[in-house]
C-alpha positions in Angstrom: 19.7 -16.4 -16.5 16.3 -14.6 -15.9 13.6 -15.2 -18.0 11.8 -12.5 -20.8 8.6 -12.8 -21.1 5.6 -11.0 -23.7 3.1 -10.8 -20.8 1.5 -7.4 -21.1 -0.9 -6.5 -17.6 -3.2 -4.6 -18.6 -6.7 -3.4 -15.6 -9.9 -2.6 -16.2 -10.3 0.7 -13.8 -14.5 1.2 -13.8 -15.0 0.1 -10.3 -12.4 2.5 -8.5 -14.5 5.1 -11.0 -17.6 4.4 -9.8 -16.7 3.9 -5.9 -14.2 7.2 -6.3 -15.1 9.4 -8.7 -13.3 12.2 -7.7 -10.2 9.7 -7.2 -6.6 11.0 -9.2 -3.7 8.8 -9.4 -0.5 10.5 -8.5 2.1 7.7 -10.0 2.3 5.9 -13.6 3.6 2.5 -13.9 6.0 3.6 -15.3 8.0 6.2 -13.1 6.8 3.2 -10.2 9.1 1.0 -12.4 11.7 3.7 -12.2 11.6 4.5 -8.7 12.3 1.0 -7.8 15.2 0.6 -10.2 16.7 3.3 -8.3 16.0 2.4 -5.1 17.6 -0.9 -6.1 20.4 0.4 -8.1 21.6 3.0 -4.5 20.6 -0.2 -2.1 23.2 -1.8 -4.0 21.3 -5.1 -5.2 21.9 -6.6 -9.3 21.2 -8.5 -11.3 23.2 -11.0 -10.3 21.5 -10.6 -6.4 17.5 -10.7 -9.0 18.7 -13.8 -10.7 20.3 -16.2 -7.8 17.3 -17.5 -6.7 17.3 -15.5 -2.9 14.9 -13.3 -4.0 12.6 -15.9 -5.5 10.4 -17.6 -3.9 9.9 -20.2 -4.6 13.5 -21.2 -5.2 14.2 -20.1 -1.4 11.3 -23.0 0.1 12.2 -25.5 -2.6 16.1 -25.0 -0.5 15.1 -24.6 3.0 13.3 -27.6 2.1 15.9 -29.6 0.9 18.2 -28.6 3.3 15.7 -30.1 6.3 15.7 -26.6 7.3 10.8 -26.1 6.7 9.5 -29.2 7.3 6.6 -30.2 5.0 3.8 -27.2 6.4 6.5 -25.0 5.9 7.3 -24.2 8.6 10.9 -24.0 10.1 11.5 -27.8 11.2 11.4 -27.9 15.3 15.9 -28.7 15.0 16.1 -25.6 12.9 13.8 -23.7 15.9 15.8 -25.9 18.4 19.5 -24.6 16.7 18.7 -21.0 16.6 17.7 -20.8 20.0 21.1 -22.0 21.5 22.4 -19.7 19.2 
């Protein structure tokens, strides 16, 4: 199950306003989130996919380490590389 948080991300645009005074954003966060949601739905990406750990980098790295597919430097193990070359 996904963990819900009450975090809020507030930003300060002072620097971009100083550096690019004529810049006007074309998108807002809410609309961007809606676009992502629609794209994921169109691609068939479901909540179960997000919660499975497959798309969570740390979960994937831990699984690959446990399976011996990554070495201690987080590179694919030589054994894994050789097997891929033979396939």
